[in-house]
VEXZA-802714 format. One record per residue (C-alpha): x, y, z negated; residue number from 1. Coordinates in steps of 0.25 Angstrom, whole numbers, plus 2048, in hexadecimal, padded with zeros to 3 digits. Last residue first. Example, Ala and Ser with C-alpha at 12.3 -4.5 7.8 and 13.67 -1.06 7.14 Angstrom:
// VEXZA-802714
{{837,7FC,7E3},2}
{{831,7EE,7E1},1}
END
This chain:
// VEXZA-802714
{{7EA,824,7E7},188}
{{7E6,817,7E5},187}
{{7F1,80B,7EC},186}
{{7ED,7FF,7ED},185}
{{7EC,7F1,7E6},184}
{{7E9,7E3,7EB},183}
{{7E0,7DA,7E4},182}
{{7D0,7DA,7EA},181}
{{7D6,7E4,7F5},180}
{{7CE,7ED,7FD},179}
{{7D2,7F3,80A},178}
{{7C3,7ED,810},177}
{{7CA,7E5,81A},176}
{{7D2,7DF,810},175}
{{7DF,7E2,806},174}
{{7E8,7D8,802},173}
{{7F1,7D8,7F6},172}
{{7FC,7DF,7EE},171}
{{7F8,7E5,7E2},170}
{{7FF,7F0,7DA},169}
{{7FF,7F2,7CC},168}
{{7F7,7FA,7C1},167}
{{7E9,7F8,7C9},166}
{{7DC,800,7C9},165}
{{7CF,7FB,7CE},164}
{{7C7,802,7D8},163}
{{7BB,7FE,7DE},162}
{{7B2,7FC,7EB},161}
{{7A5,7F8,7EF},160}
{{7A3,7F5,7FC},159}
{{794,7F7,800},158}
{{78E,7F0,80A},157}
{{785,7F0,816},156}
{{782,7E5,821},155}
{{788,7E3,82F},154}
{{78B,7D4,82C},153}
{{79A,7D2,831},152}
{{79B,7E1,833},151}
{{799,7E4,824},150}
{{794,7F3,822},149}
{{799,7FB,817},148}
{{794,804,80C},147}
{{7A1,807,805},146}
{{7A2,809,7F4},145}
{{7A5,810,7E8},144}
{{7A0,80A,7DB},143}
{{793,805,7D4},142}
{{78F,7F8,7D7},141}
{{783,7F3,7D5},140}
{{781,7E3,7D0},139}
{{775,7DD,7D5},138}
{{76F,7D7,7C8},137}
{{762,7E1,7C9},136}
{{75D,7DA,7D5},135}
{{759,7CE,7CA},134}
{{763,7C4,7C9},133}
{{75D,7B7,7C0},132}
{{74F,7BB,7C3},131}
{{751,7BC,7D2},130}
{{758,7AE,7D1},129}
{{74D,7A9,7C9},128}
{{744,7AF,7D5},127}
{{74B,7A9,7DE},126}
{{74B,79A,7DA},125}
{{756,796,7D1},124}
{{760,78A,7D6},123}
{{76B,78F,7CE},122}
{{776,791,7DB},121}
{{76D,794,7E6},120}
{{761,79D,7DF},119}
{{76E,7A4,7D7},118}
{{777,7A7,7E6},117}
{{768,7AA,7EC},116}
{{767,7B5,7DF},115}
{{776,7B9,7E1},114}
{{772,7BD,7F1},113}
{{766,7C4,7EC},112}
{{76E,7CC,7E2},111}
{{778,7D0,7EB},110}
{{77F,7DB,7E2},109}
{{78A,7D4,7DB},108}
{{792,7E2,7DF},107}
{{79F,7DF,7E7},106}
{{7AD,7E9,7E4},105}
{{7B5,7EA,7EE},104}
{{7C4,7EF,7E7},103}
{{7CD,7FA,7E8},102}
{{7D8,7F6,7E1},101}
{{7E1,7FF,7D8},100}
{{7EF,807,7D8},99}
{{7F2,816,7D3},98}
{{7FD,81B,7DD},97}
{{80A,81C,7D7},96}
{{810,81F,7E4},95}
{{806,825,7EF},94}
{{804,81D,7FC},93}
{{80C,821,808},92}
{{804,82A,811},91}
{{7FA,826,821},90}
{{7F6,831,824},89}
{{7E8,838,821},88}
{{7DB,835,826},87}
{{7D0,83D,828},86}
{{7C2,839,829},85}
{{7B4,83A,82E},84}
{{7B7,83E,83D},83}
{{7C1,835,83E},82}
{{7B5,82A,83A},81}
{{7B2,824,847},80}
{{7BD,81F,84B},79}
{{7C6,81B,83E},78}
{{7C9,80D,841},77}
{{7D1,811,84D},76}
{{7DC,806,849},75}
{{7EA,80C,847},74}
{{7E8,813,83B},73}
{{7E7,803,835},72}
{{7F2,800,83D},71}
{{7FA,80B,835},70}
{{7F5,808,828},69}
{{7F9,7FB,828},68}
{{808,7FF,82C},67}
{{808,808,820},66}
{{804,7FE,817},65}
{{7F7,800,810},64}
{{7ED,80B,80C},63}
{{7E0,810,811},62}
{{7DA,819,809},61}
{{7CA,81F,80A},60}
{{7C7,82E,805},59}
{{7B9,833,804},58}
{{7B7,82E,7F6},57}
{{7B3,81F,7F3},56}
{{7A7,822,7EA},55}
{{7A2,824,7DC},54}
{{79E,831,7DC},53}
{{795,831,7CF},52}
{{79C,829,7C8},51}
{{7A5,81F,7CB},50}
{{7B0,819,7D4},49}
{{7B6,827,7DB},48}
{{7BC,822,7E7},47}
{{7C5,82E,7EC},46}
{{7D1,824,7F0},45}
{{7C9,81B,7F6},44}
{{7D2,80F,7F9},43}
{{7D4,807,805},42}
{{7E0,7FB,806},41}
{{7E7,7F6,813},40}
{{7EF,7EA,813},39}
{{7E7,7DE,816},38}
{{7E5,7E3,825},37}
{{7DD,7DB,82F},36}
{{7E0,7E9,838},35}
{{7D1,7E7,83D},34}
{{7CC,7E3,82E},33}
{{7D2,7F0,829},32}
{{7CB,7FA,835},31}
{{7BE,7F3,830},30}
{{7C0,7F7,824},29}
{{7C3,805,826},28}
{{7B8,807,831},27}
{{7B0,803,825},26}
{{7B8,80B,81C},25}
{{7B5,819,824},24}
{{7A7,814,826},23}
{{7A4,814,815},22}
{{7AD,81E,813},21}
{{7A3,827,81E},20}
{{797,823,815},19}
{{79D,827,809},18}
{{79F,833,80E},17}
{{793,838,810},16}
{{792,83B,81F},15}
{{78B,846,827},14}
{{793,851,81E},13}
{{79F,84B,821},12}
{{7AB,84C,818},11}
{{7B7,847,81E},10}
{{7BC,838,819},9}
{{7C9,839,814},8}
{{7D2,82B,81B},7}
{{7DF,829,812},6}
{{7EB,823,818},5}
{{7F4,819,80F},4}
{{802,814,80D},3}
{{80A,80C,805},2}
{{800,801,800},1}
END
């Protein structure tokens, strides 16, 4: 994690910052899929995890080796977003940056799915499963998130994110969302 580049959203009277960030991140995800790269990570330096202003902010940071960032820049992945984004020049990660993990958090919100599973595993009737697992059993997350659409199913879903501070660097791979359950990233 030696270099980074920032993608700063420009204020737009027609689109909310969250809507633009969703679109920018979806484009980045598709570019990471195309690259097949496991060395590029993302952070949201202006992320606010709690309170009324909770959200990811208006800046997306991509961190990784210089060659991998150049390969990303060589793709036309920002097409259609250039009017909405200002990209900084690549720069070295500052020494002494805080370390942490940006991880995906998934809620157990599919009550219908949990009921079907309970019916199968415990030979329950639909009424019994509904009594055991009322609609209120769905877990609700109060975390910053992105709204994305699955390319394979077309379904819209929320990608909830949580930052976890770390005391020491941990190396590892990053998925096509730029996230890792184990690897740390510099957070500055």
